[in-house]
Structures are given as C-alpha cells and as structure tokens.
ZABAVEX-160916 format. One record per residue: residue in one letter; x, y, z of N, C-alpha, C, O, CB in turn. Coordinates in steps of 0.1 Angstrom, whole numbers, padded with zeros to 4 digits, always signed. Each point is the difference from the previous one (the first is absolute). Glycine has a CB too. Example, Ala and Ser with C-alpha at 12.3 -4.5 7.8 and 13.67 -1.06 7.14 Angstrom:
residues 2
a+0132-0057+0078-0009+0012+0000+0009+0012+0000+0010+0000+0007-0029-0012+0005;s+0015+0023-0019+0009+0011+0000-0008+0011+0008+0005+0011+0001+0007-0017-0023;
END
This chain:
residues 252
x+0084-0038+0351-0010+0003+0010-0010-0011+0002-0005-0006-0010+0008+0030+0004;x-0006-0027+0019-0009-0011+0003-0015+0004-0003-0008-0009-0001+0025+0001+0018;x-0020+0021-0017-0014+0004-0001-0006-0004-0013-0012-0004-0001+0017+0024+0015;x+0003-0020-0025-0006-0004-0013-0003-0015-0001-0011-0003-0005+0024+0022-0005;x-0005-0028+0014-0004-0014+0001-0012-0002+0008-0009-0008-0003+0032+0001+0000;x-0024+0014+0014-0012-0001+0009-0012+0004-0007-0011-0006+0001+0026+0010+0019;x-0014+0007-0027-0011+0006-0008-0005-0011-0010-0012-0002-0002+0020+0026+0005;x+0002-0030-0010-0003-0010-0010-0008-0012+0006-0009-0005-0006+0030+0012-0007;x-0016-0011+0025-0007-0011+0007-0014+0003+0004-0009-0008-0002+0032+0001+0010;x-0025+0019-0002-0013+0004+0005-0010+0002-0012-0011-0004+0001+0022+0015+0019;x-0006-0005-0031-0009+0001-0012-0003-0013-0005-0011-0003-0004+0021+0025-0001;x+0000-0031+0005-0003-0014-0005-0010-0007+0008-0009-0007-0005+0032+0006-0003;x-0022+0002+0021-0010-0006+0009-0014+0005-0003-0010-0007+0000+0027+0004+0018;x-0018+0016-0020-0013+0007-0002-0006-0005-0014-0012-0003-0001+0019+0023+0015;x+0002-0020-0024-0004-0004-0013-0004-0015+0000-0010-0004-0006+0025+0021-0005;x-0008-0025+0018-0003-0014+0001-0013-0003+0007-0008-0008-0005+0032+0004+0007;x-0028+0012+0008-0013-0001+0006-0011+0003-0010-0010-0006+0000+0020+0013+0022;x-0008+0004-0030-0010+0004-0010-0001-0011-0011-0011-0003-0004+0016+0027+0009;x+0006-0030-0009+0000-0011-0010-0008-0012+0005-0007-0006-0008+0029+0014-0001;x-0021-0011+0022-0008-0011+0005-0015+0003-0001-0007-0010-0004+0026+0005+0020;x-0023+0017-0014-0014+0003-0002-0004-0002-0014-0011-0006-0003+0012+0023+0021;x+0007-0013-0027-0003-0002-0015-0001-0014-0003-0009-0004-0007+0021+0025+0002;x-0002-0029+0010+0000-0015-0004-0012-0007+0006-0006-0007-0008+0031+0008+0008;x-0029+0002+0012-0012-0006+0006-0013+0005-0007-0010-0007+0001+0023+0004+0021;x-0013+0015-0027-0012+0005-0006+0001+0002-0015-0007+0008-0006+0003+0004+0027;x+0012-0020-0027+0003+0002-0015-0012-0002-0008-0001+0005-0011+0024-0013+0015;x-0033+0000+0001-0012-0002-0008-0010+0011+0002-0011+0000-0007+0015-0025+0009;x-0001+0034+0007-0009+0011+0002+0008+0012+0004+0000+0005+0012-0019-0020-0005;x+0027+0020-0016+0010+0011+0003-0007+0013+0004+0007+0008+0007+0008-0018-0024;x-0027+0012+0014-0007+0013+0004-0001+0000+0015-0001+0011+0006-0012-0010-0028;x+0012-0013+0028-0002+0000+0015+0013+0005+0007-0001+0004+0012-0015-0024-0015;x+0027+0020-0004+0012+0005+0006-0002+0015+0004+0006+0005+0010+0008-0021-0023;x-0022+0023+0005-0002+0015+0002-0012+0002+0009+0000+0010+0008+0010-0006-0031;x-0019-0013+0023-0013+0003+0007-0003-0008+0012-0009+0003+0008+0001+0004-0030;x+0016-0017+0025-0002-0009+0011+0012+0000+0009+0011-0002-0004-0027-0012-0009;x+0013+0017+0026+0011+0000+0010+0005-0014+0003-0007-0010-0002-0002+0030+0012;x+0022-0021-0006+0006-0013+0003-0008-0007+0012-0003+0007+0009+0026+0001-0018;x-0025-0021+0007-0008-0007+0010+0005-0014+0001+0007-0005-0009-0027+0019+0005;x+0017-0021+0015+0003-0014+0001-0008-0008-0010-0012+0001+0000+0018+0002+0025;x+0001-0012-0033-0008-0008-0009-0009-0011+0007-0009-0005-0007+0028+0009-0009;x-0017-0006+0028-0008-0010+0008-0012+0006+0006-0011-0004-0002+0032-0009+0006;x-0018+0022+0006-0011+0006+0007-0005+0013-0005-0010+0006+0004+0019-0016+0016;x-0002+0015-0031-0004+0013-0007+0001+0012+0009-0005+0011-0004-0011-0025-0010;x+0022+0013+0025+0002+0012+0009+0010+0010-0007+0010-0004-0005-0015-0010+0026;x+0001+0027-0022+0008+0010-0006+0013+0002+0009-0001+0001+0012-0019+0010-0022;x+0031-0011+0004+0013+0001+0007+0003+0014+0004-0001+0009-0008+0009-0030-0004;x-0002+0023+0024+0004+0013+0004+0014+0003-0005+0007-0009-0005-0021+0008+0025;x+0019+0013-0020+0013+0004-0005+0011-0008+0006+0010-0004-0006-0019+0027+0002;x+0008-0026+0017+0010-0007+0007+0000-0015-0003+0010-0007+0004-0011+0023+0014;x-0009-0021-0026+0000-0014-0005+0007+0000-0013+0001-0011-0006-0022+0006+0019;x+0024+0016-0019+0004+0001-0014+0015+0004-0002+0004+0004-0011-0028+0001+0005;x+0031-0004+0017+0014+0003-0001+0008-0011-0007+0000-0011+0006-0002+0026+0015;x+0008-0013-0032+0006-0011-0008+0010-0008+0009+0008+0006+0007-0011+0008-0028;x+0002-0027+0020+0008-0009+0007-0001+0000+0015-0002-0010+0006+0018+0012-0025;x-0015+0010+0025+0000+0001+0014-0013-0005+0006+0000-0007+0010+0016+0027-0012;x-0027-0016-0004-0013-0004+0005-0002-0015+0000-0005-0006+0009-0005+0027-0017;x+0015-0027-0003+0000-0015-0001+0007-0007+0011-0004-0009+0006+0002+0011-0031;x+0014+0004+0029+0009-0006+0010-0007+0002+0014-0001-0009+0008+0022+0014-0022;x-0026+0007+0016-0007+0003+0013-0012-0009+0002-0002-0005+0011+0010+0029-0012;x-0016-0026-0009-0012-0008+0001+0003-0015-0002-0009-0008+0001-0004+0027-0010;x+0026-0022+0007+0004-0014-0001-0008-0007-0012-0003-0012+0001+0009+0011+0024;x-0008+0008-0035-0006-0006-0012-0015-0003+0001-0005-0008-0007+0027-0001+0002;x-0028+0016+0015-0015-0003+0002-0008+0013+0000+0006+0010+0004+0000-0031+0009;x-0018+0020-0017-0009+0012+0000-0002+0004+0015-0002-0009+0008-0010+0002-0030;x+0012+0020+0025-0002+0005+0013-0014-0004+0005-0002-0001+0013+0018+0020-0018;x-0026-0020-0004-0014-0001+0004-0005-0014+0000-0006-0004+0010+0003+0026-0019;x+0006-0030-0001-0005-0014+0000+0010-0010+0002-0003-0012+0002-0014+0020-0018;x+0030-0004+0017+0011-0009+0004+0003-0010-0011+0008-0009+0002-0014+0012+0021;x+0001-0002-0035+0003-0009-0011+0013+0004-0007+0004+0012+0001-0029-0017-0004;x+0031-0004-0003+0014+0002-0006+0000+0010-0011-0009-0001-0009+0015-0023+0016;x+0003+0033-0007+0002+0009-0011+0010-0006-0010+0010-0006+0004-0014+0026+0011;x+0001-0019-0028+0009-0006-0010+0014+0005+0001+0003+0011+0002-0023-0012-0017;x+0029-0009+0014+0015+0003+0001+0004+0008-0012+0011+0005+0000-0007-0027+0012;x-0012+0023-0022+0003+0008-0012+0003+0014+0004+0008+0007-0006-0023-0022-0008;x+0007+0020+0024+0002+0015+0003+0014+0003+0004+0006+0009-0006-0029-0009+0014;x+0029-0006+0002+0014+0004+0004+0010-0004-0011+0010+0007-0002-0016-0010+0026;x+0004-0008-0031+0009-0004-0010+0001+0010-0011+0011+0004-0004-0016-0028+0009;x-0006+0029-0010+0000+0010-0011+0006+0013+0005+0008+0007-0007-0028-0018-0004;x+0016+0015+0023+0004+0013+0006+0016+0000+0002+0006+0009-0004-0028-0007+0015;x+0027-0013-0005+0014+0000+0002+0008-0002-0014+0010+0005-0002-0014-0015+0025;x-0002+0002-0031+0006-0002-0014+0001+0013-0007+0011+0002-0006-0021-0025+0005;x+0000+0031+0001+0001+0013-0008+0009+0009+0007+0008+0008-0006-0031-0011-0001;x+0024+0003+0021+0009+0008+0007+0015-0003-0004+0008+0009-0002-0025-0007+0021;x+0020-0015-0019+0013-0005-0004+0003+0004-0015+0011+0004-0003-0012-0023+0020;x-0009+0017-0025+0002+0004-0014+0003+0014-0002+0009+0004-0007-0025-0022+0001;x+0009+0027+0013+0002+0014-0001+0014+0004+0006+0007+0009-0006-0031-0005+0008;x+0028-0011+0008+0014+0002+0005+0010-0004-0010+0010+0007-0002-0018-0011+0025;x+0006-0007-0030+0010-0004-0010+0000+0010-0012+0011+0004-0005-0015-0028+0011;x-0008+0029-0010-0001+0010-0011+0007+0013+0005+0006+0006-0009-0027-0017+0000;x+0020+0014+0021+0007+0012+0005+0015-0001-0001+0006+0009-0005-0025-0005+0021;x+0024-0016-0012+0015-0001-0001+0005-0001-0015+0011+0003-0002-0012-0015+0024;x-0008+0008-0031+0004+0000-0014-0001+0013-0006+0009+0005-0007-0017-0028+0005;x-0003+0030+0004-0003+0013-0007+0000+0012+0009+0000+0011-0006-0014-0025-0010;x+0014+0013+0029-0002+0011+0008-0015+0005+0000-0008-0006-0007+0032+0013+0003;x-0027+0003+0012-0014+0005+0000-0001+0010-0012+0004+0012+0002-0007-0016+0023;x-0003+0000-0036-0002+0009-0011-0010-0006-0010-0008-0009+0004+0032+0017-0001;x-0024-0003-0015-0010-0004-0010+0002-0014-0004-0010-0007-0002+0009+0030-0006;x+0014-0028+0007+0002-0014-0003-0006-0009+0011-0007-0010-0003+0028+0016-0009;x-0019-0003+0024-0006-0007+0012-0015+0000-0002-0006-0011+0002+0026+0017+0013;x-0026+0005-0017-0015+0001-0001-0005-0008-0012-0010-0007+0002+0011+0030+0008;x+0006-0023-0021-0004-0008-0012-0001-0015+0003-0010-0006-0002+0020+0024-0012;x+0001-0023+0019+0001-0014+0003-0008-0004+0012-0005-0012+0000+0027+0011-0011;x-0024+0010+0020-0009-0003+0012-0014-0002-0005-0007-0009+0005+0022+0022+0010;x-0019-0004-0024-0014-0001-0005-0002-0013-0008-0010-0007+0002+0009+0032-0004;x+0011-0028-0007-0001-0012-0008+0000-0013+0009-0008-0009-0003+0019+0021-0016;x-0002-0013+0028+0000-0012+0009-0012-0001+0009-0003-0011+0004+0028+0012-0005;x-0031+0010+0005-0012+0000+0008-0011-0006-0009-0008-0009+0006+0015+0029+0007;x-0008-0016-0025-0010-0006-0009+0003-0015-0002-0010-0008+0001+0007+0030-0013;x+0015-0025+0010+0004-0014-0002-0002-0009+0013-0003-0012-0001+0019+0020-0016;x-0015-0002+0028-0003-0007+0013-0015-0005+0000-0002-0011+0005+0020+0025+0007;x-0027-0005-0016-0014-0004-0001-0001-0012-0009-0007-0010+0003-0001+0033+0001;x+0014-0023-0016+0000-0011-0009+0006-0012+0006-0006-0011-0002+0007+0027-0018;x+0010-0015+0026+0008-0011+0006-0009-0007+0010-0002-0013-0001+0023+0025-0002;x-0026-0005+0013-0008-0006+0011-0013-0006-0006-0004-0011+0004+0014+0027+0013;x-0017-0009-0025-0013-0004-0005+0002-0013-0009-0008-0009+0001-0001+0033+0000;x+0019-0024-0009+0002-0012-0008+0005-0012+0008-0004-0011-0003+0010+0026-0016;x+0002-0012+0029+0004-0011+0009-0012-0006+0008+0000-0012+0001+0022+0024+0002;x-0032-0004+0000-0011-0005+0008-0011-0006-0009-0006-0010+0004+0010+0027+0013;x-0006-0012-0029-0011-0004-0009+0004-0006-0013-0009-0006-0007-0004+0023+0018;x+0026-0016-0015+0004-0004-0013-0007+0008-0011-0002-0005-0011+0007-0018+0020;x-0009+0035-0006-0006+0010-0009+0008+0013+0000+0004+0004+0011-0027-0015-0008;x+0025+0016-0015+0008+0013-0001-0010+0011-0002-0008+0000-0009+0028-0011+0000;x-0020+0021+0018-0009+0012-0001+0004+0008-0012+0010+0008+0001-0015-0008+0024;x-0002-0001-0036+0003+0007-0012+0002+0015+0001+0009+0005-0006-0021-0023-0006;x+0003+0024+0020+0001+0015+0000+0013+0005+0006+0005+0011-0003-0030-0011+0005;x+0030-0008+0008+0013+0005+0006+0012-0003-0010+0009+0008+0000-0019-0013+0023;x+0009-0006-0030+0011-0003-0010+0000+0011-0011+0011+0005-0004-0013-0030+0009;x-0010+0029-0010-0001+0010-0011+0005+0013+0006+0008+0007-0007-0027-0019-0004;x+0016+0016+0023+0004+0012+0006+0015+0000+0001+0007+0010-0003-0028-0008+0015;x+0027-0013-0007+0014-0001+0002+0007+0001-0013+0011+0006-0002-0014-0019+0022;x-0002+0006-0031+0006+0000-0013+0001+0014-0006+0010+0004-0005-0019-0027+0002;x-0002+0030+0004+0000+0014-0005+0010+0009+0007+0008+0007-0006-0032-0009+0001;x+0025+0001+0019+0010+0007+0007+0014-0004-0004+0009+0009-0001-0025-0007+0020;x+0018-0015-0020+0014-0005-0003+0004+0005-0014+0011+0005-0002-0015-0025+0016;x-0005+0020-0024+0003+0004-0014+0003+0015+0000+0008+0005-0008-0022-0024-0001;x+0007+0026+0017+0001+0015+0000+0013+0005+0006+0006+0010-0003-0031-0008+0003;x+0030-0010+0011+0011+0005+0008+0012-0008+0001+0011+0005+0004-0028+0006+0007;x+0017-0024-0014+0011-0009+0003+0012+0004-0008+0011+0000+0005-0026-0018+0000;x+0014+0022-0017+0011+0004-0009+0008+0012+0006+0012+0001-0002-0025-0010-0018;x+0005+0017+0027+0007+0012+0006+0005-0003+0014+0012+0003+0003-0027+0012-0016;x+0007-0020+0022+0004-0002+0014+0009-0012+0001+0008-0001+0009-0030+0011-0002;x+0021-0019-0017+0009-0012+0001+0014+0003-0006+0009-0008+0001-0029-0006-0002;x+0021+0026-0006+0013+0004-0006+0005-0010-0010+0012-0002-0002-0006+0014+0023;x-0015-0019-0029+0005-0009-0010-0006+0003-0014+0002-0008-0009+0000-0009+0027;x-0010+0028-0019-0004+0004-0013-0012-0007-0005-0004-0011+0005+0027+0016-0010;x-0030+0001-0005-0012-0005-0006+0001-0014-0007-0008-0009+0003+0001+0033-0005;x+0018-0025-0006+0001-0013-0007+0003-0012+0009-0006-0010-0002+0015+0023-0017;x-0001-0011+0030+0002-0010+0009-0012-0004+0008-0002-0011+0004+0025+0019-0002;x-0032+0002+0001-0012-0003+0007-0009-0008-0009-0006-0010+0005+0008+0032+0007;x-0003-0019-0025-0009-0007-0009+0005-0014-0002-0008-0010+0000+0001+0031-0011;x+0020-0023+0009+0006-0013-0002-0003-0009+0013-0003-0011-0001+0021+0021-0015;x-0015-0004+0028-0002-0007+0012-0015-0004+0001-0003-0012+0005+0022+0024+0006;x-0028-0003-0014-0014-0004+0001-0004-0011-0010-0008-0009+0004+0003+0033+0002;x+0011-0024-0018-0003-0010-0009+0005-0014+0004-0006-0010-0002+0007+0027-0016;x+0011-0017+0024+0006-0012+0004-0008-0007+0011-0004-0012-0001+0026+0021-0004;x-0027-0001+0015-0007-0006+0011-0015-0002-0003-0007-0008+0007+0023+0019+0008;x-0021-0005-0026-0014-0002-0004-0001-0011-0010-0010-0007-0001+0006+0030+0006;x+0014-0024-0014-0001-0010-0011+0001-0014+0004-0007-0009-0005+0017+0026-0009;x-0002-0020+0024+0002-0014+0005-0013-0005+0006-0004-0011-0003+0028+0015+0007;x-0031+0003+0005-0013-0004+0005-0010-0001-0011-0008-0009+0000+0013+0019+0022;x-0004-0001-0032-0010-0001-0011+0002-0013-0008-0010-0006-0004+0010+0031+0003;x+0012-0029-0002+0003-0012-0007-0006-0012+0008-0006-0009-0006+0027+0019-0005;x-0018-0010+0024-0004-0011+0008-0016-0001+0001-0005-0011+0000+0026+0013+0013;x-0027+0009-0012-0015+0001+0000-0005-0006-0013-0010-0007+0000+0010+0027+0015;x+0005-0015-0026-0005-0005-0014+0003-0015-0002-0009-0007-0005+0013+0030-0004;x+0008-0027+0013+0003-0014-0003-0008-0009+0009-0005-0011-0004+0028+0017-0002;x-0025-0003+0019-0008-0008+0009-0015+0003+0001-0007-0007+0007+0028+0005+0006;x-0025+0012-0020-0014+0005+0001-0004+0002+0014-0010-0004+0005+0005-0009-0025;x+0014+0021+0027-0002+0004+0014+0001-0011+0010-0005+0002+0011-0009+0017-0020;x+0019-0030+0006+0001-0011+0009+0013+0002+0009+0000-0004+0012-0012-0012-0028;x+0022+0021+0010+0013+0002+0007+0000+0014+0007+0007+0002+0010+0004-0017-0026;x-0018+0025+0010+0001+0013+0005-0012+0008-0004-0006-0003-0010+0031+0002+0009;x-0029+0011+0009-0012+0007-0003+0003+0013-0008+0011+0004+0000-0021-0013+0021;x+0000+0014-0028+0002+0012-0008+0004+0012+0008+0006+0009-0006-0023-0019-0010;x+0013+0011+0028+0003+0011+0009+0015+0001+0002+0006+0011+0001-0027-0013+0010;x+0029-0009-0012+0014+0000+0002+0007+0007-0012+0011+0005+0001-0013-0026+0012;x-0005+0021-0025+0006+0007-0011+0002+0015+0002+0010+0005-0002-0021-0023-0013;x+0000+0024+0019+0000+0015+0003+0009+0003+0012+0007+0010+0000-0030-0008-0009;x+0023-0011+0019+0009+0002+0011+0015-0001-0005+0008+0007+0005-0026-0016+0011;x+0020+0000-0025+0014-0001-0005+0004+0012-0007+0012+0005+0002-0016-0029-0005;x-0005+0030-0005+0004+0013-0007+0003+0010+0010+0009+0008-0002-0024-0014-0017;x+0007+0007+0030+0002+0010+0011+0013-0001+0006+0008+0009+0001-0033-0010+0003;x+0028-0011+0002+0013-0001+0007+0012+0001-0009+0011+0005+0004-0023-0020+0013;x+0011+0010-0030+0010+0002-0009+0003+0015-0003+0012+0004-0001-0018-0026-0009;x-0004+0030+0009+0001+0014-0002+0007+0007+0012+0007+0009-0001-0027-0009-0014;x+0017-0005+0027+0005+0005+0012+0015-0001+0001+0007+0010+0004-0028-0016+0007;x+0026-0005-0015+0015-0003+0002+0008+0003-0012+0012+0002+0001-0018-0019+0016;x-0001+0016-0029+0007+0003-0013+0010-0012-0004+0002-0009+0008-0004+0033-0003;x+0007-0022-0017+0010-0009-0005+0014+0004+0005+0002+0012-0001-0017-0018-0020;x+0024-0002+0025-0001-0015+0000-0005-0007+0012-0001-0012+0001+0020+0014-0016;x-0022+0006+0026-0005-0006+0012-0012-0009-0002-0002-0009+0007+0010+0029+0005;x-0016-0017-0022-0012-0008-0003+0003-0015-0003-0007-0009+0003-0004+0030-0012;x+0023-0023+0003+0004-0014-0003+0002-0007+0014-0004-0012+0001+0015+0019-0023;x-0004-0001+0031+0002-0006+0013-0014-0002+0007-0002-0010+0006+0025+0021-0004;x-0032-0001-0003-0013+0000+0006-0008-0012-0004-0004-0008+0009+0004+0032-0008;x-0001-0027-0014-0008-0011-0004+0006-0013+0003-0007-0010+0004-0002+0024-0022;x+0022-0015+0018+0007-0012+0004-0002-0003+0015-0003-0011+0004+0020+0015-0022;x-0015+0007+0026-0002-0002+0015-0014-0003+0003-0002-0008+0010+0020+0024-0006;x-0028-0011-0011-0014-0003+0003-0003-0015-0001-0006-0006+0008+0000+0029-0016;x+0011-0029-0003-0002-0014-0003+0008-0009+0010-0004-0010+0005+0000+0015-0029;x+0016+0000+0028+0008-0008+0010-0007+0001+0014-0001-0011+0006+0022+0016-0019;x-0026+0006+0017-0007+0001+0012-0013-0008+0000-0003-0007+0010+0012+0030-0007;x-0016-0022-0014-0012-0008-0001+0003-0015+0001-0008-0008+0006-0002+0026-0020;x+0021-0023+0008+0003-0014+0000+0004-0004+0014-0004-0011+0005+0012+0012-0028;x+0000+0007+0030+0004-0003+0014-0012-0001+0009-0001-0010+0008+0023+0022-0012;x-0031-0002+0003-0012+0000+0009-0009-0012-0004-0006-0007+0009+0007+0032-0006;x-0002-0028-0016-0008-0012-0004+0005-0013+0006-0008-0008+0004+0003+0021-0025;x+0018-0014+0020+0006-0013+0006-0002+0000+0015-0003-0011+0005+0021+0011-0023;x-0017+0011+0025-0003+0000+0014-0014-0004+0003-0003-0008+0009+0020+0026-0006;x-0027-0013-0011-0014-0003+0002-0002-0015-0002-0007-0006+0007+0000+0029-0014;x+0014-0029-0003-0002-0014-0003+0006-0008+0011-0005-0010+0004+0005+0015-0029;x+0012-0001+0030+0007-0008+0010-0008+0000+0013+0001-0010+0007+0021+0016-0018;x-0028+0005+0014-0008+0001+0012-0015-0005-0002-0008+0001+0010+0023+0019-0002;x-0018-0024-0020-0013-0005-0003-0011+0010+0001-0012-0004+0003+0020-0018+0004;x-0005+0035-0008-0010+0010+0000-0006+0002-0013-0012+0006-0001+0024+0006+0019;x-0006-0016-0029-0005+0000-0013+0004-0013-0007+0010-0007+0003-0010+0032-0004;x-0008-0028-0010+0003-0012-0008+0004+0005-0014-0001+0012-0003-0015-0026+0016;x+0021+0006-0021+0005+0003-0013-0011+0007-0009+0003+0009-0008+0013-0028+0009;x-0028+0015+0001-0011+0005-0008-0005+0014+0005-0007+0007-0007+0000-0030+0002;x+0012+0027+0017-0005+0013+0006+0008+0012-0007+0011-0002-0004-0017-0010+0026;x-0001+0023-0023+0006+0012-0005+0007+0008+0011-0002-0002+0012-0015+0003-0030;x+0026+0008+0013+0007+0008+0009+0000+0015-0005+0004+0002-0012+0011-0022+0019;x-0019+0030+0001+0000+0013-0006+0014+0005-0004+0009-0002+0008-0029+0007+0007;x+0021+0001-0026+0013+0004-0005+0003+0015+0002+0012+0004+0001-0014-0021-0018;x-0008+0025+0020+0002+0014+0002+0009+0003+0012+0009+0009-0002-0031-0005-0007;x+0021-0011+0020+0010+0003+0011+0014-0002-0004+0009+0007+0005-0026-0014+0011;x+0020-0003-0024+0014-0002-0004+0005+0011-0010+0011+0004+0001-0015-0029+0002;x-0005+0029-0012+0004+0012-0009+0003+0012+0008+0009+0007-0002-0023-0017-0016;x+0005+0013+0028+0002+0012+0008+0012-0001+0009+0007+0010+0001-0032-0006-0002;x+0027-0015+0008+0012-0002+0008+0012+0002-0008+0010+0006+0004-0023-0021+0012;x+0013+0009-0028+0012+0000-0009+0002+0014-0005+0012+0004-0003-0016-0027-0003;x-0006+0031+0004+0001+0014-0004+0008+0008+0010+0009+0008-0003-0031-0009-0009;x+0019-0001+0025+0007+0007+0011+0015-0005+0000+0009+0008+0001-0030-0006+0012;x+0023-0015-0014+0014-0005+0000+0007+0005-0012+0012+0004+0001-0019-0024+0010;x+0001+0021-0023+0006+0005-0012+0004+0015+0001+0010+0004-0004-0022-0022-0009;x+0003+0025+0019+0002+0014+0002+0012+0003+0009+0008+0009-0003-0032-0005+0000;x+0026-0012+0013+0011+0002+0010+0013-0006-0005+0010+0006+0000-0027-0005+0018;x+0016-0014-0022+0012-0008-0003+0001-0005-0014+0010-0006-0004-0010+0000+0028;x-0010+0009-0032+0000-0006-0014+0012+0003-0008+0006-0009-0006-0030+0011+0007;x+0029+0010-0001+0012+0004-0008+0012-0007+0005+0009-0004-0008-0019+0026+0004;x+0011-0024+0017+0012-0007+0006+0000-0014-0005+0011-0005-0004-0011+0020+0024;x-0011-0022-0020-0001-0014-0005+0004-0001-0015+0007-0009-0004-0025+0004+0022;x+0013+0015-0025+0002-0001-0015+0015+0003-0002+0006-0007-0009-0029+0015+0004;x+0029+0002+0011+0014+0003-0001+0009-0012+0004+0009-0003-0007-0014+0027+0011;x+0001-0031+0007+0007-0012+0004-0001-0011-0011+0010-0006-0003-0014+0012+0027;x-0008-0008-0029-0002-0011-0010+0008+0003-0012+0007-0009-0005-0030+0005+0014;x+0022+0015-0015+0007+0003-0012+0015+0001+0002+0008-0004-0008-0027+0017+0000;x+0023-0009+0020+0015+0000+0003+0005-0014+0002+0011-0003-0004-0014+0025+0015;x-0005-0030-0004+0004-0014+0003+0002-0008-0013+0010-0007-0002-0022+0008+0024;x+0003+0001-0032+0001-0008-0012+0006+0008-0011+0001-0004-0012-0021-0008+0019;x+0025+0025-0003+0007+0008-0010-0008+0002-0013+0006+0000-0011+0016-0008+0021;x-0035+0012-0008-0008+0002-0011+0000+0015-0004-0006+0004-0009-0009-0024+0016;
END
C-alpha cells in the first residue's frame, strides 16, 4: 500500500523540521518550548504557512517572506534527509516498534551529525540520551541479543578510546568514544566491525577530497561523528551482506 510510505515521508518531514529547530537552538533548548519560530535575521514571528516542511522553503525560494534574506539550506536538507531516512526504515522494518526505535535513535544522531559537522563539537546530552536508549533496546529490536550488542558497543567504542589516549585527543575527541559505544550498540556484532572500518574509510575519502580541493590543510581537523553515524546507517542496512561477502570471499 502506498499510504504507509507516504505517512513515513510526511512524518519524516515534520520530524526533520523539528530537529532543525533543536539544532539551531541547541545552546538554549528551553527556547524550543517557550519561543515561537522566527526569522533569525529580522526576528519576525513566522506564520504556519511559512513553516510547512520543505514546501515553504521552495515557495519562498529560500528567502524570508518579510526581510528577503536567505534562509539556511540546512532546513530543506535535514527535512528531506529525515524523510528519506524514515522511508528507508519503513522498507526495512515496516511501521511498527522497530521502525519507531530506530527512527528515534537516528533522529537523535541527526542532531549530533549536523551540529558536529557545523561546529566540530559533539552535544554530549544527545549522545548520552541515545546511548541509554540504544543499550536498553538495541539487543531486542535489533534481533541480535544482549551479548552481540555489548560486543558491538565495545568494538566501536574501544578503537576511538585507544586513539584518544594515544594522541591525547589530537587525532580524535573524547565525544567520539561515547558516540562509538552508541552506534556499536545500535548495530551489534558483527556489523560493528564493518561500521568502524567504513567510518575510517569514509573519513579518509572525504579528507582526501578536502585536501584536493584545498578546503582544508593537513593540519586541519575533520569531525568524525558524521562518518560514524553515516556508517551506522550503512551497517544497519548492508553491514551483514558485506561481512558475509568478505568471509565467503576469503573462505574464513
């Protein structure tokens, strides 16, 4: 039935819009509850028809209705990204408790992803919240058991921990340790092995692109959280296939 994918997309757009508010107000989360949405430039309070996810951005051509200044491209990117994510989760799990569980976790991780990408800082409160949720439910909703969840968490958390200790946080930040535990718990063992490998591969590829385009130099840092989170999604969807192919290819 087409109605369920459409529901997943519409819910994703709405959640994406809300996540944008959280990301932009992360230093003052109380304002999410008490302050109405407004233009960051002219401070004009936005009407409901200015807040329709993605559609309002398109109609207004990416500009504020009142002051005509540019609206951040982050708004439609996050909204559409979450909508597509929810659609993917629907096709994997259907509309049920598994869908809700992973939708909540990836919504939390989206805040971490975008905020770290923009500031190279990991919002600790969101990582801790996600870690608690992952440890409480991944073993059940992921269908891989408690021991596999714990092993996966240790694999993805221990490697950043070692790098942080060896480099004294020059190669990686302490926030990546907790995030590693979180995403490892989400996907469990053995997918966690693929996850941590994929994260470093993605990070290396993006790093080379930045260097080639001269957007960064060798001495510049690169946020690692986006690669961990992107790899978590890849591992959840295709991780087992890659692992089965690898072990089958080398007959391990």
